[in-house]
Residue frames as qw, qx, qy, qz and C-alpha x, y, z in Angstrom:
[[0.299, -0.266, 0.200, -0.894, 121.24, 101.76, 211.08],
 [0.060, 0.150, 0.931, -0.327, 119.06, 100.10, 213.64],
 [0.069, -0.577, -0.747, -0.324, 115.34, 99.63, 213.25],
 [0.189, -0.793, -0.435, 0.382, 114.46, 102.31, 215.89],
 [0.191, -0.523, 0.172, 0.813, 116.69, 104.81, 214.27],
 [0.057, 0.199, 0.702, 0.681, 115.10, 104.19, 210.92],
 [0.158, -0.692, -0.702, -0.054, 111.65, 104.57, 212.47],
 [0.300, -0.694, -0.206, 0.621, 112.82, 107.73, 214.19],
 [0.205, -0.227, 0.426, 0.851, 114.09, 109.19, 211.00],
 [0.010, -0.424, -0.745, -0.515, 110.92, 108.34, 209.14],
 [0.241, -0.745, -0.587, 0.206, 108.81, 109.81, 211.89],
 [0.280, -0.551, 0.026, 0.786, 110.98, 112.95, 211.95],
 [0.091, 0.004, 0.592, 0.801, 110.62, 113.46, 208.16],
 [0.143, -0.582, -0.756, -0.261, 106.81, 112.89, 208.42],
 [0.280, -0.725, -0.379, 0.502, 106.66, 115.40, 211.31],
 [0.222, -0.348, 0.235, 0.880, 108.51, 118.06, 209.28],
 [0.024, -0.200, -0.669, -0.716, 106.36, 117.56, 206.20],
 [0.205, -0.655, -0.728, -0.014, 103.08, 117.73, 208.19],
 [0.266, -0.677, -0.241, 0.643, 104.16, 120.77, 210.05],
 [0.113, -0.227, 0.403, 0.879, 104.98, 122.50, 206.64],
 [0.068, -0.381, -0.770, -0.508, 101.66, 121.42, 205.04],
 [0.309, -0.707, -0.634, 0.047, 99.51, 122.38, 207.99],
 [0.151, 0.625, -0.035, 0.765, 101.36, 125.60, 208.83],
 [0.200, -0.385, 0.401, -0.807, 100.09, 127.55, 211.86],
 [0.814, -0.239, -0.157, -0.506, 97.42, 124.93, 212.39],
 [0.788, 0.121, -0.585, 0.146, 99.99, 122.27, 213.32],
 [0.084, 0.322, -0.612, 0.718, 101.13, 123.75, 216.77],
 [0.613, -0.202, 0.314, -0.696, 97.58, 123.40, 218.36],
 [0.929, 0.092, -0.268, -0.237, 97.26, 119.80, 216.91],
 [0.602, 0.318, -0.632, 0.370, 100.69, 118.91, 218.16],
 [0.068, -0.339, 0.575, -0.742, 100.07, 120.29, 221.51],
 [0.775, -0.130, 0.105, -0.610, 96.79, 118.57, 221.90],
 [0.867, 0.203, -0.454, 0.009, 98.49, 115.26, 220.85],
 [0.372, 0.338, -0.656, 0.563, 101.26, 115.73, 223.33],
 [0.442, -0.328, 0.368, -0.749, 98.78, 116.57, 226.14],
 [0.914, -0.079, -0.105, -0.383, 96.88, 113.37, 225.45],
 [0.747, 0.302, -0.551, 0.217, 100.10, 111.38, 225.49],
 [0.078, 0.397, -0.598, 0.692, 101.30, 112.92, 228.76],
 [0.652, -0.279, 0.216, -0.671, 97.95, 112.19, 230.42],
 [0.950, 0.062, -0.251, -0.176, 98.07, 108.50, 229.33],
 [0.591, 0.383, -0.564, 0.432, 101.69, 108.29, 230.61],
 [0.169, -0.396, 0.500, -0.751, 100.96, 109.93, 233.85],
 [0.851, -0.151, 0.035, -0.501, 98.02, 107.40, 234.37],
 [0.900, 0.171, -0.395, 0.068, 100.22, 104.45, 233.55],
 [0.323, 0.428, -0.560, 0.632, 102.93, 105.70, 235.98],
 [0.474, -0.367, 0.355, -0.717, 100.37, 106.02, 238.77],
 [0.946, -0.016, -0.140, -0.292, 99.21, 102.52, 238.15],
 [0.777, 0.270, -0.465, 0.327, 102.78, 101.20, 238.28],
 [0.016, -0.458, 0.519, -0.722, 103.53, 103.24, 241.39],
 [0.733, -0.312, 0.191, -0.573, 100.52, 101.74, 243.15],
 [0.959, 0.072, -0.257, -0.094, 101.52, 98.34, 242.19],
 [0.538, 0.400, -0.522, 0.528, 105.18, 98.85, 243.34],
 [0.281, -0.432, 0.474, -0.714, 103.95, 100.19, 246.78],
 [0.869, -0.174, 0.035, -0.462, 101.74, 97.30, 247.06],
 [0.911, 0.175, -0.348, 0.136, 104.40, 94.92, 246.39],
 [0.241, 0.482, -0.530, 0.655, 106.92, 96.67, 248.67],
 [0.557, -0.396, 0.290, -0.670, 104.29, 96.64, 251.48],
 [0.962, -0.046, -0.132, -0.235, 103.73, 92.88, 250.97],
 [0.756, 0.318, -0.440, 0.365, 107.27, 92.09, 250.99],
 [0.003, -0.512, 0.470, -0.719, 107.94, 94.19, 254.10],
 [0.768, -0.316, 0.141, -0.539, 105.06, 92.48, 255.85],
 [0.975, 0.042, -0.215, -0.018, 106.56, 88.96, 255.07],
 [0.582, 0.422, -0.469, 0.514, 109.93, 89.90, 256.26],
 [0.382, -0.569, 0.343, -0.643, 108.73, 90.92, 259.79]]
């Protein structure tokens, strides 16, 4: 088994255990965590998109 698969399995087991221990309180916690992660990812993608546009514009101007 590859390292990523091992980590995924461990994470999955921990997730199930925490969900079981926290019961109904787990859903709001998980939703909040996911929202935070998505916001960070969205910000990173916006930064990368800006860099890509700048690079594309620079290369387009050089080829003229």
